[in-house]
Structure formats: structure tokens, C-alpha cells
C-alpha positions as CSV (number, residue, x, y, z in Angstrom):
1,M,10.1,-4.7,-20.7
2,K,8.6,-7.1,-18.1
3,N,10.6,-5.9,-15.1
4,N,8.6,-2.7,-14.5
5,K,5.2,-4.4,-14.1
6,A,3.9,-6.8,-11.5
7,Y,0.5,-8.5,-11.1
8,F,-1.5,-10.1,-8.3
9,S,-5.1,-11.3,-8.2
10,V,-7.8,-8.8,-7.4
11,D,-9.1,-11.5,-4.9
12,A,-5.8,-12.2,-3.3
13,L,-6.3,-10.1,-0.1
14,A,-10.0,-11.0,0.3
15,S,-9.2,-14.7,0.3
16,E,-6.9,-14.2,3.3
17,R,-4.4,-16.7,2.0
18,D,-0.8,-16.6,0.9
19,F,-0.4,-15.4,-2.7
20,D,2.1,-14.8,-5.4
21,V,2.9,-11.6,-7.3
22,W,3.9,-12.3,-10.9
23,Y,5.7,-10.7,-13.8
24,A,3.7,-10.3,-17.1
25,D,5.0,-13.6,-18.4
26,G,3.8,-15.5,-15.3
27,D,7.2,-15.9,-13.6
28,V,6.9,-15.3,-9.8
29,F,8.2,-11.9,-8.7
30,L,7.3,-12.0,-5.0
31,N,5.6,-14.4,-2.6
32,I,3.4,-12.8,0.1
33,R,2.8,-14.8,3.3
34,G,1.1,-14.1,6.6
35,P,-1.3,-15.4,9.3
36,W,-4.1,-13.3,7.7
37,T,-6.2,-13.3,10.9
38,S,-6.3,-9.6,11.6
39,E,-5.0,-6.2,10.4
40,R,-2.3,-6.3,13.0
41,D,-0.6,-9.4,11.5
42,R,2.9,-9.1,10.1
43,V,3.0,-10.0,6.4
44,T,6.3,-11.4,5.1
45,I,7.6,-10.8,1.6
46,F,9.8,-13.5,0.0
47,G,11.8,-13.1,-3.2
48,R,11.5,-15.3,-6.3
49,M,14.4,-17.5,-5.0
50,G,12.6,-18.1,-1.7
51,G,14.5,-16.0,0.7
52,E,12.8,-13.5,3.0
53,M,13.4,-10.0,1.7
54,G,11.0,-7.8,3.6
55,C,7.8,-7.4,5.5
56,I,4.7,-5.2,6.0
57,K,4.4,-4.6,9.7
58,P,1.7,-2.5,11.3
59,D,2.3,-0.3,14.3
60,P,0.6,-1.5,17.6
61,K,-2.7,0.3,16.6
62,A,-2.4,-0.7,12.9
63,L,-2.7,3.0,12.1
64,T,0.5,3.1,9.9
65,Y,2.4,0.2,8.3
66,Y,6.2,-0.1,8.1
67,L,7.2,-1.4,4.7
68,K,10.6,-3.0,5.1
69,L,12.4,-4.2,2.0
70,E,16.0,-5.4,2.4
71,R,17.8,-2.8,4.4
72,W,15.3,0.1,3.7
73,E,12.2,1.0,5.6
74,Y,9.3,3.2,4.5
75,V,6.1,4.2,6.3
76,F,2.7,3.8,4.7
77,H,0.2,6.4,6.0
78,T,-3.6,6.2,5.6
79,L,-4.8,9.8,5.4
80,R,-8.4,8.7,4.7
81,V,-9.1,5.0,4.0
82,F,-10.5,4.4,0.5
83,E,-9.3,7.9,-0.6
84,N,-5.8,9.2,0.3
85,Y,-2.5,7.6,1.3
86,F,1.1,8.7,1.6
87,V,4.4,6.6,1.5
88,E,7.0,8.4,3.6
89,G,10.5,7.7,2.3
90,M,9.3,7.7,-1.3
91,K,7.3,11.0,-1.1
92,W,4.4,9.3,-2.9
93,R,0.9,10.8,-2.6
94,I,-1.8,8.4,-3.5
95,D,-5.3,9.6,-4.3
96,G,-7.3,6.6,-5.1
97,S,-8.4,3.2,-3.9
98,L,-8.1,-0.5,-4.8
99,A,-11.9,-0.5,-4.8
100,N,-11.9,2.1,-7.6
101,P,-8.8,1.8,-9.8
102,P,-7.0,3.1,-11.8
103,F,-4.9,5.5,-9.7
104,D,-1.3,6.9,-9.6
105,F,1.5,7.3,-7.0
106,V,2.5,10.9,-7.5
107,N,5.9,12.3,-6.2
108,E,4.9,15.3,-4.0
109,D,8.2,17.1,-4.9
110,T,8.1,16.8,-8.7
111,G,4.3,16.3,-9.3
112,R,5.2,13.4,-11.6
113,S,3.4,10.1,-11.6
114,E,5.9,7.4,-10.7
115,V,3.6,4.3,-10.3
116,H,0.3,3.5,-12.0
117,V,-2.1,0.9,-10.7
118,Q,-5.0,-0.6,-12.7
119,V,-7.0,-3.8,-13.1
120,T,-6.2,-5.9,-16.2
121,H,-6.7,-9.5,-17.4
122,L,-3.5,-11.6,-17.1
123,K,-3.5,-14.7,-19.3
124,G,-4.0,-17.8,-17.1
125,R,-4.5,-15.7,-13.9
126,G,-7.7,-13.8,-14.5
127,E,-8.4,-10.3,-13.3
128,C,-5.3,-8.8,-11.6
129,F,-4.0,-5.6,-10.3
130,E,-1.2,-4.3,-12.5
131,V,1.4,-2.2,-10.7
132,R,3.6,-0.4,-13.2
133,A,6.6,1.6,-12.0
134,R,8.6,4.1,-14.1
135,D,11.7,3.0,-12.2
136,V,12.3,-0.7,-11.9
137,A,14.0,-0.2,-8.5
138,A,10.8,1.2,-7.1
139,L,8.6,-1.7,-8.1
140,R,9.0,-3.8,-4.9
141,I,8.2,-0.9,-2.6
142,A,5.2,0.0,-4.9
143,V,3.9,-3.5,-4.7
144,A,4.3,-3.5,-0.9
145,A,2.4,-0.2,-0.7
146,V,-0.4,-1.5,-2.8
147,I,-0.7,-4.6,-0.6
148,A,-0.6,-2.5,2.5
149,M,-3.4,-0.4,1.0
150,G,-5.4,-3.6,0.3
151,I,-5.0,-4.8,3.9
152,K,-6.2,-1.4,5.2
153,E,-9.2,-1.4,2.9
154,H,-10.1,-5.0,3.5
155,H,-10.3,-4.4,7.3
156,K,-11.7,-0.8,6.9
157,G,-8.9,0.2,9.3
158,L,-8.1,3.4,11.1
159,S,-7.3,6.6,9.2
160,E,-5.0,9.4,10.4
161,G,-7.3,12.1,9.1
162,F,-5.8,15.0,7.2
163,L,-2.0,15.0,7.3
164,D,-0.2,17.9,5.7
165,T,2.6,16.2,3.9
166,S,4.3,19.5,3.0
167,R,5.4,20.0,6.6
168,S,8.8,18.9,7.7
169,R,9.4,15.3,9.0
170,L,9.9,16.6,12.5
171,A,6.6,18.6,12.5
172,R,4.8,15.5,11.2
173,I,6.3,13.3,13.9
174,K,5.3,15.8,16.6
175,S,1.8,16.0,15.1
176,W,1.5,12.3,15.1
177,L,2.7,12.0,18.7
178,F,0.2,14.5,20.1
179,A,-2.7,13.9,17.8
180,D,-5.7,11.6,18.2
181,K,-4.6,8.1,17.5
182,G,-6.8,7.3,14.5
183,I,-10.3,7.8,13.1
184,T,-12.5,4.7,12.6
185,Y,-14.1,4.1,9.2
186,E,-17.5,4.9,10.8
187,E,-16.3,8.2,12.2
188,L,-14.8,9.0,8.8
189,Q,-18.1,8.4,7.1
190,K,-19.9,10.7,9.6
191,Q,-17.2,13.4,9.1
192,K,-17.7,13.2,5.3
193,E,-21.5,13.6,5.7
194,L,-20.9,16.8,7.7
195,E,-18.5,18.1,5.1
196,G,-20.8,17.4,2.2
């Protein structure tokens, strides 16, 4: 079944150019376009027929990303860059990094892996990230989340620190409003040295 897997080049984000996401047979699944000048740039997602179907838009500090697909919007949180992420709206906890695949998106309610990301060779395209979703309907948001993760890691952007995802949405929003507005990559490395 080709519809539950999507692929894009492992060098796509590092090249800072527009790129395509493909199905296993090489057909275009999504087209990703953006200015690619900074982490704060809005990235636009186009469907296979060419119409705009969504975007990845950072907040003003590029601490979180809003993943808008059609009429739905999700929030991509970076708990600790290169380590832990969370997709609010899908309840996906991600422990891993594009720098060190494979990894899974795990539903925090069920504990079940819903998306798997790995590096594989795609014929005619070279080394690619493979994003495989259990539910075909979740594939687009999974791809958008992986691209958001790639942007965050490419720019070594701000992390939120430790976010307790088991708290209610209201408690998380209050925590976010009154908390420090992001930890830099360098501060995170110092924090890790003190912990270890």
C-alpha cells in the first residue's frame, strides 16, 4: 500500500531550497516551498495537484510551530532540540532526532506507535527519510511534523525545556505564558553537562 508512506531527501532541508515529498513509486505527494532564509520563515505545503493545502508557521520567537493542514491546526513543540518533541492535537510524543533515526511518534494516551521515521534508499532519489503512518489520514500531518523537526534541528533553534504533556491543555497554556521563552541550544548543552 503506497498511501501510508512518504519520502523526502535527507538533504532537502540542508539545501534550503523548495523540495518534493514522494510516494514510494515516485509520484509527488506534497511540494514544500518557502523563502528558506531563517527559522522564522513560513513554509507553504502544496498538494499534488498544485493547490496550497497548508503551512508550517513559527510563532514570533520560533519556539513552537503551527502546522496548518486544510482546516485543522496542530502545534509542534520542541521539548529539547535533537531529543524530544510533542505534537499537540495528535498527542504524539517523539523521542528521537532526524540526526539519529529511526524513531517513532507515540500516542501519549494509548502508548502505541502511530508513525515510524527511518532513512532508506528510494530508487532514483537516493537516501531519503521514510515517514510511515499506520493511519493514512495522519500521513500529511506526520510529514509536516518531520519537516518542522528538520527546520528546528537545521537552525539549532530554541527548546521549551521540559514540558509535562500529561497536564491539561489549560495548565500547559498557563505554563507557557508565564515560563521563560525558550532555551538556546548552547544553554541546553550546558544544562545537559550539569545533569550528567
